[in-house]
SELOLO-279371 format. One record per residue (C-alpha): x, y, z. Coordinates in steps of 0.02 Angstrom, whole numbers, padded with zeros to 5 digits, always signed. Layout:
N
XYZ;...
***
This chain:
694
+03056+02565+01544;+02896+02563+01440;+02798+02493+01584;+02843+02648+01685;+02765+02759+01553;+02611+02648+01550;+02594+02667+01739;+02616+02855+01718;+02473+02862+01594;+02363+02755+01707;+02397+02873+01852;+02347+03021+01744;+02190+02928+01689;+02142+02887+01869;+02158+03071+01916;+02007+03119+01809;+01875+03216+01904;+01726+03098+01871;+01698+02913+01841;+01700+02894+01652;+01570+02802+01551;+01621+02654+01442;+01628+02767+01289;+01737+02890+01383;+01853+02750+01434;+01878+02698+01254;+01911+02877+01199;+02029+02906+01342;+02120+02744+01303;+02147+02804+01123;+02206+02975+01182;+02325+02898+01308;+02390+02780+01173;+02427+02926+01056;+02513+03020+01198;+02616+02869+01246;+02678+02841+01067;+02712+03027+01044;+02813+03029+01205;+02919+02881+01146;+02949+02964+00977;+03013+03130+01044;+03197+03086+01013;+03187+02950+00881;+03058+03024+00762;+02993+03195+00817;+02894+03218+00656;+02793+03062+00693;+02779+03120+00874;+02699+03281+00814;+02571+03187+00712;+02526+03075+00860;+02510+03223+00979;+02398+03312+00853;+02289+03157+00843;+02270+03158+01033;+02225+03344+01032;+02097+03319+00895;+02010+03182+00994;+02011+03288+01151;+01944+03443+01067;+01807+03346+00975;+01751+03223+01108;+01830+03251+01279;+01864+03437+01306;+01866+03413+01496;+02009+03287+01491;+02138+03415+01550;+02274+03289+01594;+02271+03216+01419;+02266+03390+01342;+02419+03453+01437;+02515+03292+01402;+02479+03308+01217;+02533+03491+01218;+02694+03447+01306;+02729+03302+01187;+02702+03419+01040;+02811+03552+01119;+02951+03425+01149;+02947+03370+00967;+02951+03551+00910;+03100+03577+01025;+03190+03430+00945;+03157+03511+00775;+03217+03682+00838;+03047+03757+00794;+03049+03873+00942;+02901+03984+00898;+02786+03835+00880;+02856+03761+01040;+02814+03921+01136;+02637+03913+01067;+02619+03735+01135;+02685+03778+01308;+02576+03933+01314;+02424+03821+01284;+02471+03724+01442;+02450+03882+01545;+02301+03956+01452;+02199+03798+01479;+02223+03800+01667;+02184+03963+01754;+02123+03894+01920;+02257+03898+02055;+02188+03746+02145;+02200+03622+02002;+02269+03445+02035;+02453+03414+02066;+02471+03314+01903;+02419+03467+01803;+02539+03578+01898;+02680+03459+01853;+02628+03461+01670;+02639+03651+01675;+02809+03637+01760;+02869+03524+01617;+02813+03658+01494;+02914+03786+01593;+03068+03676+01583;+03052+03663+01395;+03046+03851+01385;+03201+03861+01495;+03293+03744+01375;+03251+03853+01225;+03306+04008+01322;+03474+03920+01347;+03493+03880+01163;+03456+04062+01121;+03584+04117+01255;+03451+04198+01364;+03536+04125+01516;+03462+04248+01639;+03285+04208+01585;+03321+04022+01589;+03393+04034+01763;+03246+04138+01822;+03127+04000+01766;+03229+03868+01857;+03240+03980+02011;+03051+04002+02013;+03023+03815+01991;+03143+03777+02132;+03057+03898+02250;+02882+03842+02201;+02916+03676+02293;+02805+03584+02168;+02939+03452+02143;+02946+03418+02329;+02766+03355+02323;+02697+03198+02239;+02864+03111+02252;+02874+02932+02193;+02750+02956+02051;+02809+02927+01872;+02754+03098+01811;+02847+03179+01955;+03004+03078+01918;+03000+03131+01735;+02982+03314+01785;+03121+03300+01913;+03239+03222+01787;+03196+03361+01664;+03234+03488+01799;+03404+03409+01834;+03448+03398+01648;+03398+03579+01617;+03487+03645+01771;+03655+03561+01747;+03653+03594+01558;+03632+03779+01595;+03778+03778+01716;+03905+03670+01623;+03879+03739+01448;+03791+03907+01443;+03863+03995+01596;+04037+04028+01661;+04099+04007+01837;+03950+03902+01890;+04038+03736+01915;+04011+03745+02104;+03825+03739+02068;+03854+03588+01956;+03955+03498+02090;+03819+03518+02221;+03680+03464+02105;+03776+03311+02044;+03791+03252+02223;+03603+03273+02244;+03566+03181+02081;+03681+03035+02124;+03584+03013+02286;+03409+03011+02210;+03445+02942+02036;+03425+02756+02081;+03246+02787+02135;+03193+02891+01984;+03086+02802+01853;+03049+02850+01674;+03082+02785+01498;+03253+02736+01430;+03272+02899+01333;+03256+03002+01491;+03385+02893+01578;+03505+02919+01432;+03476+03107+01430;+03509+03123+01616;+03665+03013+01602;+03729+03121+01458;+03701+03284+01553;+03787+03213+01707;+03933+03145+01605;+03958+03314+01520;+03954+03398+01691;+04084+03279+01764;+04191+03309+01609;+04184+03498+01638;+04235+03472+01819;+04392+03382+01759;+04463+03545+01691;+04497+03624+01860;+04474+03490+01990;+04605+03405+02096;+04492+03251+02085;+04511+03240+01896;+04535+03052+01894;+04374+03021+01992;+04271+03143+01889;+04338+03072+01726;+04297+02895+01780;+04118+02943+01824;+04096+03031+01656;+04161+02878+01564;+04051+02760+01667;+03896+02859+01619;+03946+02852+01435;+03969+02665+01452;+03798+02650+01534;+03717+02742+01388;+03803+02629+01262;+03736+02480+01356;+03557+02548+01350;+03557+02590+01164;+03641+02426+01119;+03463+02357+01127;+03404+02369+00946;+03225+02403+01003;+03274+02567+01085;+03419+02621+00973;+03416+02793+00894;+03561+02890+00815;+03532+03045+00922;+03592+02965+01085;+03736+02871+01004;+03794+03033+00922;+03792+03119+01092;+03904+02984+01166;+04029+02993+01022;+04034+03182+01026;+04061+03188+01215;+04201+03058+01205;+04282+03164+01070;+04270+03321+01178;+04350+03231+01325;+04490+03158+01216;+04526+03329+01138;+04533+03420+01305;+04717+03458+01340;+04678+03497+01523;+04642+03315+01560;+04809+03238+01604;+04872+03077+01529;+04887+03005+01703;+04698+03024+01723;+04669+02930+01561;+04789+02793+01615;+04699+02778+01782;+04536+02745+01689;+04604+02633+01552;+04489+02490+01606;+04331+02592+01575;+04399+02655+01409;+04437+02478+01355;+04257+02424+01388;+04190+02576+01293;+04302+02541+01142;+04250+02360+01141;+04064+02407+01141;+04090+02534+01002;+04179+02404+00896;+04075+02249+00932;+03901+02326+00944;+03905+02486+00842;+04044+02436+00719;+04148+02590+00747;+04303+02529+00654;+04458+02636+00676;+04589+02627+00540;+04774+02613+00586;+04856+02782+00621;+04685+02866+00612;+04652+03012+00729;+04534+02932+00855;+04465+03098+00918;+04431+03162+00742;+04349+02997+00699;+04232+03017+00849;+04183+03193+00795;+04157+03141+00614;+04051+02992+00663;+03944+03094+00782;+03919+03228+00648;+03862+03100+00521;+03738+03030+00647;+03671+03203+00693;+03649+03246+00509;+03530+03099+00495;+03412+03198+00607;+03296+03343+00569;+03360+03450+00713;+03457+03600+00642;+03524+03643+00815;+03612+03474+00830;+03669+03478+00647;+03748+03649+00670;+03828+03603+00836;+03903+03442+00767;+03974+03523+00610;+04051+03667+00708;+04124+03549+00837;+04213+03437+00710;+04270+03590+00611;+04341+03673+00768;+04439+03515+00809;+04504+03502+00630;+04566+03682+00644;+04654+03639+00806;+04732+03485+00725;+04793+03591+00577;+04675+03518+00446;+04607+03684+00381;+04531+03607+00225;+04428+03483+00326;+04376+03621+00444;+04323+03732+00298;+04221+03589+00227;+04118+03569+00385;+04099+03756+00413;+04032+03778+00238;+03920+03626+00255;+03841+03706+00408;+03828+03875+00321;+03735+03803+00172;+03625+03685+00272;+03449+03728+00214;+03374+03682+00383;+03468+03821+00472;+03387+03987+00512;+03454+04133+00612;+03452+04126+00799;+03442+03937+00810;+03596+03926+00920;+03691+04091+00941;+03836+04006+01029;+03865+03887+00883;+03826+04023+00756;+03963+04134+00829;+04086+03990+00818;+04029+03956+00640;+04065+04133+00578;+04229+04139+00673;+04279+03973+00594;+04229+04030+00421;+04336+04185+00442;+04486+04093+00517;+04482+03951+00389;+04483+04073+00242;+04318+04012+00174;+04264+04186+00113;+04263+04206-00076;+04259+04397-00071;+04270+04544+00047;+04083+04571+00053;+04058+04396+00116;+04198+04420+00243;+04121+04584+00306;+03951+04499+00320;+04024+04361+00427;+04117+04486+00536;+03958+04586+00562;+03859+04431+00608;+03993+04369+00727;+04004+04539+00813;+03814+04550+00825;+03802+04377+00903;+03946+04413+01022;+03859+04572+01078;+03701+04471+01109;+03795+04337+01207;+03889+04466+01311;+03731+04564+01347;+03647+04406+01407;+03798+04363+01511;+03786+04535+01591;+03601+04508+01622;+03640+04340+01700;+03774+04419+01810;+03653+04556+01867;+03518+04427+01900;+03640+04322+02001;+03689+04473+02103;+03506+04520+02129;+03458+04345+02182;+03611+04337+02294;+03555+04498+02377;+03381+04424+02397;+03455+04267+02475;+03561+04373+02592;+03409+04477+02638;+03309+04318+02667;+03448+04251+02776;+03450+04415+02872;+03261+04407+02893;+03273+04226+02948;+03414+04270+03068;+03313+04417+03134;+03158+04311+03161;+03263+04174+03241;+03339+04302+03360;+03166+04373+03397;+03098+04198+03423;+03242+04158+03540;+03213+04320+03636;+03028+04280+03650;+03073+04105+03707;+03195+04173+03836;+03066+04299+03896;+02936+04162+03905;+03055+04053+04006;+03097+04199+04121;+02913+04242+04140;+02873+04061+04175;+03010+04054+04306;+02948+04219+04379;+02770+04152+04388;+02833+03991+04464;+02937+04084+04593;+02792+04202+04629;+02677+04054+04656;+02808+03971+04764;+02827+04132+04863;+02638+04147+04882;+02629+03967+04938;+02772+03995+05060;+02686+04153+05123;+02524+04058+05145;+02615+03919+05234;+02703+04043+05348;+02536+04130+05381;+02458+03963+05428;+02609+03925+05537;+02595+04097+05615;+02411+04071+05649;+02452+03902+05721;+02586+03981+05830;+02464+04115+05888;+02335+03982+05924;+02468+03877+06010;+02518+04025+06119;+02336+04064+06155;+02311+03881+06199;+02459+03885+06316;+02399+04047+06397;+02223+03978+06412;+02293+03816+06479;+02391+03906+06614;+02245+04021+06657;+02119+03881+06669;+02241+03768+06757;+02273+03901+06888;+02087+03933+06909;+02038+03749+06918;+02183+03687+07022;+02194+03826+07154;+02034+03773+07247;+02090+03593+07246;+02259+03639+07319;+02175+03745+07454;+02064+03600+07504;+02208+03477+07506;+02314+03593+07615;+02178+03582+07749;+02239+03445+07866;+02067+03428+07943;+01982+03390+07777;+01875+03233+07794;+01941+03083+07699;+01783+03067+07593;+01793+03248+07537;+01978+03229+07508;+01948+03082+07391;+01815+03182+07298;+01937+03328+07275;+02072+03210+07211;+01948+03133+07089;+01900+03302+07020;+02084+03350+07003;+02112+03190+06908;+01968+03230+06789;+02038+03406+06766;+02209+03338+06717;+02125+03211+06603;+02037+03354+06514;+02200+03451+06499;+02284+03299+06427;+02143+03269+06301;+02134+03452+06251;+02321+03469+06220;+02322+03305+06125;+02193+03363+05998;+02238+03548+05988;+02426+03552+05974;+02508+03520+05803;+02551+03340+05772;+02428+03284+05903;+02273+03179+05887;+02206+03177+05707;+02022+03208+05673;+01954+03042+05608;+01773+03060+05552;+01662+02909+05524;+01478+02865+05520;+01416+02783+05679;+01267+02761+05793;+01252+02898+05924;+01191+02768+06049;+01370+02699+06055;+01429+02867+06125;+01286+02871+06250;+01328+02697+06312;+01514+02736+06332;+01482+02896+06432;+01348+02812+06537;+01472+02677+06586;+01603+02808+06636;+01484+02917+06738;+01382+02777+06813;+01477+02764+06979;+01526+02948+06992;+01359+03039+07011;+01266+03062+07177;+01132+02935+07215;+01003+03070+07244;+01022+03127+07062;+00950+03021+06924;+01054+03011+06765;+00951+02965+06612;+01020+02932+06436;+00868+02923+06325;+00892+02790+06191;+00917+02850+06014;+00925+02771+05841;+01006+02919+05758;+01171+02902+05667;+01296+03043+05653;+01449+03089+05553;+01598+03140+05659;+01738+03080+05772;+01662+02959+05897;+01812+02969+06016;+01800+03159+06026;+01611+03156+06046;+01633+03037+06196;+01751+03165+06276;+01630+03307+06235;+01475+03222+06306;+01569+03156+06458;+01625+03332+06503;+01450+03404+06485;+01374+03265+06590;+01514+03279+06720;+01483+03467+06735;+01297+03435+06754;+01329+03305+06889;+01452+03421+06975;+01323+03562+06989;+01166+03462+07025;+01125+03416+07207;+00959+03333+07173;+00838+03301+07035;+00890+03230+06868;+01005+03246+06721;+00926+03205+06552;+01029+03168+06394;+00924+03174+06235;+00964+03166+06048;+00844+03224+05911;+00838+03296+05735;+00876+03480+05739;+00715+03572+05705;+00789+03716+05603;+00912+03617+05495;+00887+03435+05453;+01072+03411+05419;+01110+03405+05605;+01074+03304+05761;+01045+03408+05918;+01105+03332+06082;+01048+03412+06246;+01109+03385+06425;+00977+03455+06545;+01009+03467+06732;+00911+03531+06883;+01065+03608+06962;+01110+03780+07026;+01103+03864+06856;+01201+04014+06793;+01179+04200+06770;+01162+04273+06593;+01340+04341+06600;+01408+04171+06647;+01311+04090+06505;+01379+04217+06380;+01560+04189+06429;+01546+04003+06461;+01638+03941+06305;+01751+04093+06277;+01936+04076+06311;+01968+04263+06306;+01866+04293+06465;+01917+04258+06643;+01854+04088+06693;+01732+04101+06836;+01643+03979+06944;+01460+03946+06932;+01349+04038+07056;+01317+03882+07153;+01395+03712+07174;+01334+03538+07190;+01427+03520+07351;+01542+03611+07463;+01688+03543+07366;+01788+03634+07235;+01711+03669+07067;+01809+03673+06906;+01729+03670+06736;+01848+03781+06635;+01952+03651+06543;+01805+03538+06511;+01703+03673+06425;+01852+03739+06325;+01883+03562+06268;+01699+03545+06219;+01708+03705+06115;+01867+03645+06028;+01790+03476+05988;+01639+03560+05908;+01755+03673+05808;+01846+03520+05741;+01679+03447+05684;+01628+03611+05605;+01794+03618+05508;+01794+03438+05451;+01613+03384+05427;+01467+03502+05395;+01478+03688+05427;+01355+03737+05562;+01410+03624+05704;+01401+03726+05865;+01381+03719+06055;+01282+03835+06168;+01201+03843+06342;+01035+03899+06416;+01023+03926+06605;+00934+04018+06742;+01000+04039+06919;+00919+03912+07036;+00827+03822+06894;+00963+03721+06811;+01051+03725+06642;+01032+03651+06468;+01187+03618+06361;+01156+03599+06174;+01271+03545+06034;+01246+03506+05850;+01338+03373+05753;+01315+03316+05574;+01180+03188+05537;+01236+03034+05442;+01171+03091+05271;+01160+02913+05206;+01038+02874+05344;+00947+03037+05309;+00926+02994+05125;
***
């Protein structure tokens, strides 16, 4: 796993704020080397680790004061070594330096994780001193800071996450009561992510040990005792496999394995059936202990006691008074349980007179030490006995007070979580209500728009119905007006044949106009189809239709034109044909001139005029000529003695111009100029072909 640490240090080096010079690179390489070696020595030789960390700090302070990553790493290495030596005051000073050196909230993620590691070390010391509430508060704050959820996959992050797991489950399985449910949930989480976590071998062993101890604690009250025991034993076996490599061996981790195996073997709550179910794992563990670590058990020797004794001897090779005290008390407690009071007294007194021990190193072990001294009869006089009683009571009061503080903190945090859940539930309900209201509002808007659209559609339909009714009424009115004279003429049996044929022809044209008008005006009828075309095509078509129908004494002249228009050529043929037919009908002699030109007032239009020399009209007739709301009247005069009927033709002309005005360019119109006895001029405007105009 050394390569992982090397990668970690390279990542930290790469995170530096500026590109270092060659001299800086050499200094940084030396600093990183000291930090790497100090990190590897934290379990095996913490005294050497301290010296290496101090060397790194000296280089940083003298030559690279801005190398914050190296500074925090060195402080944490030094703090870890102080922790392994149970020098808590010095350790706190080192972790405080991690926070004092970084006061900017926006510093890099690697520095935040270094500070988090310092917090975890403080949480571990709080546990050893039985300040469980303070330790849990630190872990709670770390959990809610979400720092560990960022920078995943980096070595520094993995180390911090493993430290967090070790610290959390150690707090729950050893220093608190009734927290095994927390352990169970966290173990499931660790098992899921553990294969992807990367650090050095010592961190792997430490995490395995914490997990194994947790699984062992779960065996006490779990229906799945066999499974939990197997997992605890498998983790112990894994640690033995790792430390069987002589290059990574250290007595600290081997002592932990032996002590944990002794605790499991001495636990009367673990049923024999569970041990039998895991005999295969035990057999592999015993074989490794014998073949690799030369743990030779004598015949009839108490195996559990031998494990405790061996672990104690290994721990006493170390400089950590916390581990020395814990080991001695553990083997002494077991000896008392086994009835060997003399052996128990020996270990209790060895711990009592250990020169490395100071007060408040490990209150939980210290309380067990004084209780064991009292129960084993180790006191030489009453004063000594009273002193031990006083110390035990004092430590018990401290432990119980901290347990009460932890209970109150748990209740407070539980209330906070409940409040947060209530707030979340409230906001979820509000959000749902807002969403529902938004959906309802959207539906209301959609229905309102649909209603408006339906209302508009109905209004259009109503207008169309009104127009349809008006068209029908107009149709009937004009039909009656135009047809009555023809019927009167046809009822005259003495009507000359030539006049009779003329009347029939005019009736035919009247019905053709009615047919054309209804076709284009009624819904679903002829569609308006605009196009760009030469106006001369319309002139030619009308000229061909009128050519044989006008009197010979009247000259009909279509003046050639090169203008192009934009409109419906079919409708314009009907329009012009009606105007020319009306002119022919009311002109006895003279001429009829059809001319097209650019409209003088508005260049967007072409003005077409039909000028005749016929009977003309009065001003009133001119005003009402194209209006369907006025009674249709005949012109003052007539081209002949035959019937006159121009109502449908002119209504049709007005409707055709309206269609052009609606579908091409606004401004298309039709009007008349006339004077009685001097003829009439019919004008209409249609859109000029703008492409031609441009």
